[in-house]
N, C-alpha and C positions, 0 to 999 in steps of 0.2 A: 617182159612177162615173167621170166624166171626170177628176177629180183623181187618183183611184187609178191610172187608165191612164197619165197623164202622169208622176206622181211615182214610179212603179216604175222609171223610168230614172234616178232621181236618188238621191243620198244626202241624206236629210232630216235636218236638225239643228235642235234646239230649245235655247234658252238658259234653259229652265225645266223642272224635272222634272215639275211638274204639267201643263204644256202638252205635254211629251213623252208623258205617259200619255194625255192627251186626244186628241192627234193619232194616236197609235198605234192607239187604239180606233176613231177615226173613219175612218181610212184603211185600217185592217187591214193594216198593214205596219210594219216596224221604223223607229223614229225615234231618232237618236242624241242624246245630251245633251252640250252644250258649256257648261261653266261660264263665265258672263259675268263679266268682271273689269275692274277699273280700275287705273290706274297707281299702285301702292302707294308709289312714291317721290315722285311729285309730290303726290298726295293724302296728306298725312302731318301729324302733329301739329305745331303751331307752338310756338315757345318762349315767346311772349307769353301772358299770362293771358287767359282768356275774358272777354267783356264781360258785360253784364247783359240780353241779349236772347235770344230763342228764334228760330230760323230755320226757314222752310219754303220749298221751291223746286220749280219744275216747270212745264212748258208743255203736257204732253199732256192730252187731253180727259178722261182718267180721274182727274185731280186733283180731290179733293173739297173745294174751298175753302169751300163752304157749311157743311159739318159742322165744319170747323176754326174758322171765324169764330163759329159758334154755341157752340162749346166754350169760347171765350176770354172772359176777364173782366178787369176792371181790377185784380183781386187777383193776377193772374198776371204774370210778367215781360213787358216789351214784346215784341211779335211782329213780325218782318219777314217778309213774304211776297214772294218774288222770282218774278215771273211776268209774262207778257204777256197772260194770260187775264183775263177780268172776275172780280172778287172782290166778293162782297156787302158792304154796309156793316157795320162792326163797331164794337167799343168804341174809345175814343180811343187805346189803347195798341197798336193794330194798324196797321202801316205797310205799304203796298204799294210795292215797289221794282220798277220795270220791268226785266225781264231776259229775253233770248232768245238762246240759243247760235247759232241759225240766222242771226241778224242781227248776232251779236257785239256785242250791247248791253252785256253784261258779259263781260270776259275770264275765262278759267279762273283766272288769278291773283287777280282781284278776287273771284271766287266762293270760292276757297280762303280768302282773308282773311276773308270774311264767315262762312264755316263755322268757322274757327278762333276767331272772336270770339264765337260763339254758346255759350250754356250747354248747349243740346241742340237736336236737330233733329226736326221733325215731317214725316212723309211721309203725308199723308191721301189715301186712294185710294177710288175707286168700285169696286164688286164687278165683277171680270172674271177670266177665265182667262188673259188676257194678262199677261206678267210686267212690268207697268208699275211705274215708280218705281225700277227697279234702279240706274240711274246715280246719282241723287240719294242714295239710301240708302247705297250702297257708298262713294261719295265721302265722305259724312259719317262712316261707320264707319271708313274709312281715316284720317280726320283725328282719330280717337279720340273722336268725339262719340257720346253715347247717342242712339238714334233711337227715336221712337215711330212705328210703322208699322201701317197698317191691315191686318188679317188677311183678305186676299182669297184667292180660289181660286188666283190666279196667283202666290202666293209661290213663288219660284224654287227654293229648296232648303231644305226644312223640317228637314233634318239639321243645317244650319248657321245658319239664321235661326230662332232658338229664343227663345220668349217668356221674359223674365226673365233671360236669359243674354246673348245677343248683341244683342238688341233688346227693346223692349216692344211687344207686339202688342195692338191694340185692335179691337173689332168694327166692322164696316162700318156707317156712318151712325149711330153711337152717340156723340153729342156729350158726353153725361155721362161715359162711360167715358174718352173722350179727355181731357176736363178733369181727371178723376181721375188719369190717368197723368201729365199735365203738372204737376199739383200735387205728385205724388210726387217727380218729378225736381227740381222747383224747390225743394222743401223738404229734399231729401236729396242734396247734392252728392257725397257718398261713393258712393251708389248710381249716380249719373250717371257718375262716373269709372270705376266698376267695369264697368258695361255698355259704356262707351266703349272701355275697354281690351280687353274681350273681343271687341267688334266689330272693332277694329283687328287683333286676332290672326286672326280669321276671314279677313279680306281678305289679310293677309300670307301666310297658309298655304294658302288655297284660292281665293278669288275675286279674283284679280288678273290683269292683262293678260298677264303672262308665262305663267301657267298656262293661260289661254285660248288663247294662241298655240301652246303645246305640244300641247294637246288637239286643236286644229284641224289641226295638222300631222299628228298621228297618224291622225286621221279621214280626211284626204286620202290618206295612204299606204295605209290599209286599203281605201279605196274603189277606188283605182287598181289594187290587187292583184287 
C-alpha cells in the first residue's frame, strides 16, 4: 500500500516487458516499458576470425556458474568465465578470468576483444523476474555472436529474444540441456553464424542505446504533459 501511494506520483518505467507486467499487477497502476539497449556501434563484429573458446561473463548474483560448470566437459571447446564471483571447480578446459566493470578490471575494449574472439557466448542465469543478464547478452548479440541464454521469467522481450532465432534458450538449472545446446553450436558453425547475425539485427533495429534514448525522451515528454 505504501509503495502504491508513493509511486502514484511517479512515472514508473521497466526495462523488461515481463517485469512491466509483474509491477503493473502488483502496484495496480500503469508501468511504461523502456527497451534496454547497448551501443550498437561500439559493440560490433570484429574483422578478425573467432578463436577456439566459448565465453561467459557477468558479476550479478543471478549468474548460475554452478550449472554452467556442471554442463561443461573436456569434449567441448575451452570455456572462459569472466567474473569476480566465486566459480565452482570444473574440468581443465574451464578458465576463470577476473573481471569487474565497477573496478575497471577489464576495459570495455578488452571485453569486446574477448567477445569477438569467442565462438559463441553463454549467459547462465538463476530463475528471477528481474531482467538480469541484459548487458552481457545484448553486447554479445551486437558483436554477432550466438548466445545461449537461460529461459527465466525475466526475459526482457520475448518478441525479440526468440529461441532458435536470435538466441538459444535453455531451461533454468538444466545442465544437460545447456550442454546439448553448447554441443550444437560447437558442431555447427553455420548455425552459430546464423543466430549471431539474427541477434545483431535485433540489436541494430530495436535494442540499442539510440532507441532507448528516444523512448526515454518520449516518456519524459508525455509525463510532463
